N, C-alpha and C positions, 0 to 999 in steps of 0.2 A: 804127381806120381801116380801111375796107373795102379789098378787093383792087382794085376798080375805081378807087378814089381813089388807091391807091398807084401803079397803072399810069399814071393821068392825071398824077400828080405827076412821074413819072419820064420820061414821053415828051416831053421838051423838046428833043430833038435835040442836046443838049450833048455834044460830043465828049470832054469830060473826065469824064463819068460813069463809075462803077466798072465793072469787067469782070464783077462778080457783082451780083445783085439786092440793092439796099440800100433798105429801106422807110423809113429814118429820115434818115440823113445824105446829102444830095445837094448837088451843086454849085449855088450860087446866083449870080446875075449879079454882085452886088456883092462877092462873097466871094473872088474869084480874085485872084491876084497875091501877090508875096512879102510875108510878114509884116514889119511895121516895128516893131522893138523899141526899148527905151530904150538909150541909150549907157551902157555899163558904166563904173564908176569903176575906172581902171587901178591905183590905189594899193592898199596893203595895209590902209588904215585901216578900210574897212567890215568886213573880216574880224576886225580887232582889236577893233572896237567890239562886234561880235556875241559874240566870245569873252569879253570883259569882262562883257557883260550876262548871258550864260548862266552864266559862272562865279560871278557875284554871286548869281544866283537859286539855283543849286545849293548854294552855301555857306549861304545863308539857310535853305533847306529842311533841310539837314543839321544846322545848329545848332538849328533848331526841333525837329527829331526828337530830338536828344540831350536838350534841356531837357524836352520832353514825356515822354520815356521816364523820365527821372529823377523827374519829378513823379508819374507814374502808379506808379512803383516805390515811392515813399515813401507814396503815398495808399492803394494797395490791394495792393501787392506785385507783383513781376515775374511770378511764376507765375500769380497770379490774373488779372493784366492779359492775359497771353497766352491764358489759357483763355477769358475772356469776349470777347476780340477776335473769336473765331470767331462768337459769337452777334451781336456788333455788326456784323459784315460781312454778315449775311444780308439785312437790308433793302436793301443796295446792289444785290442781284440784281434787285430790282424798280425801285428809284428811278433808278439810272443808265440802264438800258435805256429807260425812259420818256423821259428828256430826250434821249437819243441818237436815239430814234424821232422826236421833234419836230424834230430837226436834219437829218433825212435829205434833204430837198429841196435844202438848201443847206448841206452839211456844213462845219463849222468845222475848221480845222487841228487835228490831234490834239495838237500840243504846247501849244496854248492851252487845250484842254479839260483836259489833264493838269495844266497850271499852275493852273487854277481849282480843281480837286479837291484838289491837294496844298496849295495855299494854305489852303483851308478845313480840311484835315485836320491841318496842322502849324502854320503861322504864326498863323492866327486863334485857335486854342485857347491857344497860349502867351501871346499878347497879352491874351486874355480872362482868363486866370488872374491875370496881373499886375494888370490894371486892376480887375477885379471884387474881387479880394482886397484891393486898396488901398482901394476904396470901403467894403467890409465892415468893415475895420479902423477907418475913420473913424467909421462908425456905432457900432461898439463903444466907441470912445474917448469918443463923445458920450453913452454909456449909453442908446442908443436901444432901445426895446422892439421885439421881433420883428425884429431886425436882418437875419436871414436872409430874411424875407419882403420887407422893404423893398429889400434888395439885389437880390433876384430880379426885382422889378418896376421899380425905378428905374435900376439899373446894368446888369444883364445885357442887356436889349433894345437900348439904344442902343450899348453897347460891342460886343456880339457881331455885331449887324447891320452896324455900321460897319466892323468888321474883315473880315467876310465880303464886304461890298460893295466893299472895296478891290480885291479880285481882279478884279471886273468893271470897275471904273473904270480899273485899270492896263491891262487889255487894250484898253479904249477909247482911252486916251491914247497907248499905245505903238504899237498897230497899228490905227489908225482904219479902215483898209480892210477889216479882218476883222470889223467890227462894223456890220451892216447895218440892224438895227432891233430890234423887240420880241422876236422869237423868239430872236435871238442873245443878247440880254440875259437872257432867261429861262433859256436853256441854260447859259450861264456861271454865272449866279447859282445855279441849281439844283444844279450840280455842286459849287460852293463850299459850299453848304448841306449837301449830302450828305456831303462830306468832314468838315465840322465835326460833324455828327450822329454820324458814325462814331467820332470821337475822344471826344466827350462821352459816347456810350453806353458806351464802355469804362470810363470813370470811374464812371458811375452803376450799371452792371451789376456792376462789381467791388465797389463799396461795398455794394450789396444782398447780394451773395454773402458778403462778409466778415461782415455783420451778421446775416443770417438764413439763410444757406446756400442750398440749392437752391430752397426756397420763395420767398425774397426775390428770387433771380435770375429765377425764372419770372414773378413778379408784375411786376417792372420790365420784363422782356423783352416781356410782353404789352402794357403801356402804351406803352412807347417805341418798340419795334421792330415790333409788329404793328398797333397802333391809330394810332400817330403817326409812321410812317416819313417822311412828307412834311412834317412840321412845319417843320424848319429850311429845307429847300429851298423850301417855300412862302413862308415869311417873306422870305427873301432874293430870291425871284423878284419881289417887289414892287419891289426896287431895280433888278432887271433890266428890268422894264417901264418904270420911270421913265427909266432911261438909254437904253433902246431908243426911247422916244418923243422923248427929247432929240435923238437923232441922226437920227430919221426924219421928224419933223413940226415940231419947234421952229424958227421962222424967225430967232430972235435968240439971242445968247449968254445974255441974261437969262432967256429962256424955257427954254433948255436947263438952266440951273441950277435953275430952278423945277421942271421935271419931275423932275430927279434928287433934289431935296430932298423932293418929294411922295412919290416911291417909297420913300425912306428913312423918312419919317414913317409911311407905311402899314406897312412892315416892323416898325418899333418897336411900333406899336399892336397888331398881331396877336400879336407875341411877348409883349408885356406882358399881354395878355388870357390867353394860354396859361399864363404863369407865375403870374398872379394866381389863376387857377382852381385850380392845383395847391397854392398856398400857403394858400388859404382853405378848402380841402376841398370845393370846388364843381366839381371837375374833370369828373365824369361829366355833370352837368347842362349845363355850358358846352360840353362835347365834343359832346353830341347836339344842342343847340339852336343852337350857333354854329359850332364847328369843322367839323362834318360838312357843313353847308350851304356854308361857305366853300370847303372842299375840293372839293365837287361843282361849285361855280361855277368853281373853278380848272381842273378837268378840261374843263368845257364851253368855257372860254376857250381852252385848248390846241387843242381840235378846231376851233374857229372860226378861230384864228390859222393853223392848218395849211391850212384851206380857203381863207382869204384870201391866203396866200402863194402857193398853187397858182394862184389866180385872177390874182394880180399877175404871176406868171411868164408865164402865157398872154397877158394883156393887153399887157404891155410888150414881150415878144418878138415879138408879132404886128406891132408897129410896125417892128421890124427886118426881119421877113419882108416887109412891104410895101415896104421900101426895098431889098430884095435881099440882105441879109446872111444871112438864114435862109430856109428854105422852111416853108410852113405845116404840112406833115406833121412836120417837125422840132419845131415849136412844140407840136404836140399831144403828141409824145413827151416833150418836156421838162417839160410841165405835169402829167405823170402818173407816179407812182412805179412803177406796174406796167409801163408802157411803157418807163420808164428801165431797169428790171431786164431786160426783154426785149431792149432795145437792147444792153446790156452783154453779155448772153449771146450775142447774134448776133455782136457784134464779136469776142468770144473764140473763137467757133466759126470765124470767117472768118480771123482773123489772129493768134490766140493771145493771150498775155498783153500784148504791146505794143499791140495793137489795143484790148484791153479797157481798158488804161490811158488810151489816147487818147480813147476814148468817155467814160470817167468824167471826164476833164479837160474834154472838150467840154461835158458836162452841168454840171459845177461852174462853168465860166466863163460859161456861158449864164445860170445862176441869178444869179451876181454881177452880170452885165450888166443883167438885168431889175430887180433890186433897186436898182442904181445909178440906172437910168432913173426908177424910182419916186421916189427922193429928189430927182432933178433936177426932175421935174415938180412936186413939192410945194415946191420951193424950199428944201430942207433938206440939199442935197448939200454935200460938202466943197469947199474952194477949188479943188483940182486935179481936179475931177470929170471935166472933158472930156478931160484927159490920161489919166486912169484909164480912161475909156470907150474911148479910142483903143487903149490897151494891151490891154484885154479883147477888142476886136474883132480886133486882130491875133492874139491867142492863139486866138480862135474860128476864125479863118481857117486858122491853122496846124494845129490839131487836125482840122479838116474835111479839109484836104488829105491828112493822114496817113491818114484813114479812107476817103477816096474814091479814093486812088491804088491801082491794082491791086497785089496783093502781088508782091514780087520773085520772079522765076523762079529755082529752084535751079540752081546751076552744075553742069555735068556734069564729072565728074572725067576728066582726060586720062590 
């Protein structure tokens, strides 16, 4: 935004404009007035329900951790598991930041991101061990030849993708407002897949180290951690895409179920091809001819989705700017990650940490508002969409007032 455009946007004669130059957040005609919030529940039941929910989740995670630790201790030994865990964690330094980068324009709550990762790292592996082992024992009892290969292709893909996908589905069902579309689905699914890959890599790296020492550890590390760090996240991302389409474009409940099942089927297919190539000795050919193109297409899809989300923020927030809730310079800032960073830096310089928090909240609320409007326009919004929109507009107004009000003057000591 040029300097002349900034001055033109600011020269409105509004007596409520800030005492210091503000190139982004400005008072808009429809944005003034006290925020109107929802009526709070005066009883203790909401807090009790939250405590029970969080307590149940923590208990489940701790129980899964104990079971998983016992399983790894029996399979590869506690000392070996701790050693290879450091190698298994290295891919997370690349995988997790990529999904968080994808989520920057409309950041998801940290607690849900952490839930998705821990579910994938703890609960899903425990369930997979039980179900896959049970299927493998059935094959052995039936005297099936190549039981390991059949189990890897027929059991592991549907079981593991279903268990990882439960994290995404749980967030969708429990906190529908925190799930806006395809990008949210990919982020949650990717973190669940990254957590699962971390725990699975501990097992495979540990087994390789026990059987062949450093040479075996190096070979498996190259294949799983260097060449295939995005395998599990990519598989489960298909479920995230399906559920994201279900909430963002599906007009009927049947269509939502169809999108979700299609994403699950795609995840199973990719996972089965990966396991089949490893079981039949064709890994490198399939990796070069199939897995690499799929991964390249996945990266391109992420870039396209980021660009489309930025365009949606600009397009739908412009409608609110036309109605007076926002100004067009604000819309330009909100649709650009670089301008968002500059706005937060400006807010912190002007008003310290509280102003920076208000600016970040202002940006987050605006993104939610744009994506909600997109779902409303497509006819895929939730039942209480208009009430949610009103609450977001009230929050938007409140954060703007905090940013546009002159900072309080320090009191002189008497």
